[in-house]
N, C-alpha and C positions, 0 to 999 in steps of 0.2 A: 700326354697321359690325360683320357679323360675318364670320367667317372658319371655313371647315371646319365652319361650324353651331352654331359657339360665338357668342354675342355678345361683340364685344371691346370695343367704346365704344359708349355712349348720352348724350348731352348736349344740354340747351337753352340757348342763351345768348341774351341781350339782351332785347330788348321785343318783346312780340306787338302791344303799341299804345305808341307814343312817347308820344304825348302823354297817356294816364292811367297811364303806367309801369307796364302790365299787363306781368308777364315773361312770356316765351317758356317754354313747357312741354315735356315728351316728349310729350304728348298733344295739342298743339294742333294744332287741324285748318287746312289750306291750302287753296286754290283751286288745283286741279291743273293746269290748262291742259293742255300735251300730255301731261304724266305721266297724263292718263287715256287715251292711244291704247295703252299697253302692256298696260290691263286689258282695253280692250274688244276688244283683237285677240285677248288671251288666251280672252275670251268666244267668238270666232267659232271659233278653231282647237279648243275643246271641242266644238262642232258638229261640226267635219270629225271628230273623234276617234268622235263618235256616229253618222258616217254619214249625217247631215244636212244638211251642208254639203260641194260638192265646190270644192277650192281651183282647179280650173282649167277649170270651168264657166260659161258666159256667166250674168251676175247676171241679166241679163233675165227668166230663167228664173223667179226668186223675185220680183224689182223691175221687172214689166213696164213700169212710169211712169217705168223712169230709165233712159233711152237716149239719152244725148247723141252729139251728131254730131261729125265731122273739120269742120275750117275750109271744106273744100272741098264739106259737104254728106253726104259719105259715112258710113254707118252704121260703128260701132265695136263689136267686142267688147270689153267689160270681165269681168275674172274678178276672183275674191275675193282670188288670191292678188297681183293687181295693186293691188289697195284695201290690203292689208296693206303692202305694199312701195313704196306711193306711185310706182307704174310707171304708174298708169292714163291721164294724160293731163288731170288736174286740176291745179288750182292753188289760191293762197288770195286772197281779196280783199286782206289786207294787205300783199302783195308788189308790187301793183300801182303804178304811177309817183305816180298822183293820183287824185283821185274820180271820174274821169271813165275809168276803166279796165272792160272788159267785166263784171267780176262786179259793180262798184261800180253800174252802169248796170242790171243785173239785179236789185240789190237783194238780193243774195245775203249771209248772215251768215255771219262766221267762228266763231261760237259762243261769243264772249266779250262779247257786246252786249246789250242790252235791244232786242232787235229785234221782239218781239211775235208773232214768227212761228212755227209749227207746225214741226216737222223735215219733214213732208209737202212744206209750202209752201216751205222752203228747199230741198229737192232739187227741187222741180218747176223751181225759179228757177235752182238750179244747171244743171238739165239741159238748159236755153235756151241756154247759153254753151257756143260751140265748144271742144273739147277742145283744149288746147297742142299735143298731140302723139300721133302712135297709139299706143294703149297697147301697152307692152311694150318702146316703142323709145326710151325717156328716163326719167328720173328728176324728179321733182320735188315737193317737200313740200306737202302740198294737205289738202281737205276729205275726201280719202279715207276716213279713219276715221270721218267723219259718214255718208255711204254706207254703210259696214262696219257701224254701229250700227244703221241702218235694217232693214237685211239680217239682222243676227243677232234685232232686235226680230219681224221677219216669219216668220222660221224658227221661231224659240222659240214665238211664239204670245201674248206678253205684250209689255208697254210695256219699252223697253232697261231702263230702271231695275231691274225685276225681274229681267229677263233675266240681268242683270249678274251681280246678288244670288245668283239660283239657279246661274248656272254657275260664279262666281269667286268672289266677295267673302263669300258665304256659307261654300261649303265649307273656306274658308281662316280663316275669324273676322275677317274685315276689317270689323270692326262698325260703324267711325267713317268708313267711305269710301262715297261714295253720290251721287248727281247734285243733292243739297239737304242742305245743312245746317242743322240743327233748331237748334242754341244759338249765338248771336251771340256768347256771352262768351269760347265758345271758339277763335274763328276768328280766324287772324293778320290783321291790318291791312295791306293793301298799300300799298308804297312805290315810288316811280322814282327809281333813283340819281342824283344831282346832287352840283352844286358849290352851295355849300360843305356840305350833306349834301342827303340825301334827302330829298322831300317826298311827302307823303300823296296818294296816286292818287286822283282826282277822279272821280265819276261821270260815264261818257260820255267820260273824258279819251282822246285819241290818241297812242297812244305809237308811236316808228318804231323798228325793232330794228336797224334800219342805214341809212345814208344809200342815198337812191333808193326808199325803200318810202314809201308814205302810212301805214304803220303798223297797229295795232291800236287798234281802238274797245274800251275796258274798261268795263265794267257791274261791278263790285266787289258791287253789291246782286244779281246776276243768280243766286248762290248760293243765295239767301235763296228764291227765287221758285217754289213748286213747278210753277207753269205754264209756266216758262221750257222750252223744248224740251230734250231731252236732247241734247247734242252729244257723240258718241262721243270726237271728238276732244281737246275742250275742256272740257267742261262738269263734270266731277266734283271733289267735294272731301275729303280724306282725310288723315290722318295720314302720318308716315315712318314710324312701327311697322308700321301696315296695309303700307304697299308694301314693306317689307323681307320680310315675309311672304310676298307673291306672288313676289319676286325669289328667294328661299330655296326657295321648292316648284319653280321653274323651273330653277334651279342643280342641286339636289339632283337631279331627275327622280325616275324610279322609278314612274311612273304615278299616282302618287296625284291630279295635277291634269290633265297631258297624257300622253299615253305618248311614250316617249323619242325615239321616230323623228319625232313632230311636233316637239319642243322642238329638235330637230337641225336641222328644215326651218325653224323659227322663227330660229335661230342662224345660217343660211346666207345668204351675201350673195346677192341677189337681181336687184343693179343689172348685170349684165352686165360688172363689173369698173369701172363708173363711179366716181369719185371725188365724193363729197358737196361742194356748194359750200361753199368757205370750208373746207374740212375732209378735207385730203389725208390719205390712208391707209384712211380709213372707206368703207366701203358700209352697204346698208341690208337687214335681215332681213325678219322678218314683224313688225313692231312697233316695231322700235329699230334703232339701227346697230349694225355690226358693224366691229372694228376688223382690217383685213387686213395693213396695213405699220405697223409702230409707229416704224419710222425717218422714213418720209415723215408720221407723225402727232407725231412729236418726243414720243414717249409713251412712260413706263415699263411701260404696261399690256403684258398678253399678246396674242398675235396670239387674235383670237376673242373678245376683249373686248366686252360688250354695253353701251351707253351712251345715254343720252337725258336732257332736261329738260323744265320747262315754263316758259312765259313770265313767270309770277309771282315767278320766282327760283327754280327749284329744278335739281338734276340728280341722277343717280344714275348707278352703273356694277355691271357682275358682270364678274369675271374669274375664269371657271370655272377656268383651269389652276392660279390662287393659292386657290381655294376661298372667293373674295373677294366679299361683296356689301356695296354701300355707298350710302347714300341722305344727301342733304343739304338739307333745305328751308329756303329763307330765304322773307320776305316785302318783299325788295327786287328788281325787276325793272330792267333786264334783266342785273343784274352776278349774281344766283344762279345764273343760267342758263348765261350766256356770258363772262363777266366772267374777270378774274385770280381771282377768290376759288376759281373752278373749279380750275383748274389748280391752284394754290397748294395748295389742299386735297389734290387727288390727288398733288401731288408730296410733300406730307409725312406722306401715308399710305403711300405704298410708301416713302420715304424712312424710316420709322419699321420697316417690316417688314424692311428689309434690315438694320437696325441691331439685330434680335432675334436671339438666340444660335438 
């Protein structure tokens, strides 16, 4: 946790691996899941800053092979802004009610399984599925950041991992963040929250985040496979320390990473006033959610706070009005992403800040 650029608190607790009693460490590497999204989104915005990507131009200009259609067969225009804000009409396979949904039938990967697909093949499959709505007319959490990752790679002229390293993680010194983890001894073992205690996540296990969704098919081994396709929305690994570097660079602004006008656009609600599902008071910017109404959200955070998380058990937020950046990585899904732990931690932080003289 940092405030006004100063590190206020850094702590590791519990086990990175319960069975071997390997302790958690502040430099432990985690499978990031959707914490990948703000990293890849920042890479895309760096290309905007360089004049190589137009937020509001149709992406078929650069990805002519990716042109999904509407349910009635009409063509649709998708922009980078819509990919960044999840307003492009795409979805996720794990949201489908069963294994017979359109994404499942098309064999689309959500980016966390051992699919054996290439990024190009996954996008070909995704493009064959009709869009859920006309781009720009709705909001739906989706594989849009995977498409964005392909766009970043195409424009940068390098594989996505190299593009992200040159545009974001390299300049910020995020040395432990990338699409492949090299040292298994540093990587936290993932667990699934349950009674009487969490159980170790099995290779290939499917876990639903909420009732009515078929769930995410997880491959914990994927992060060690250099042949696994680089999922821009879910495929990275990294440390809490590294993510704090990114959040602080964006919070501070000043043009070191992105120009201030692009950071302001990143932090602006792009949903047209729509609330996110099961998140009253929150809209979505370019890569993360944005708090519009703290009262509706029952949150002590300031208006404009940025927030998101990751399925393996992570949460983070930036309250620019308070100069506050917080990263909390756990190895317990989904508790560390959307369970009581997240709100308890948030409330404890704001309670402590209020108590400070």
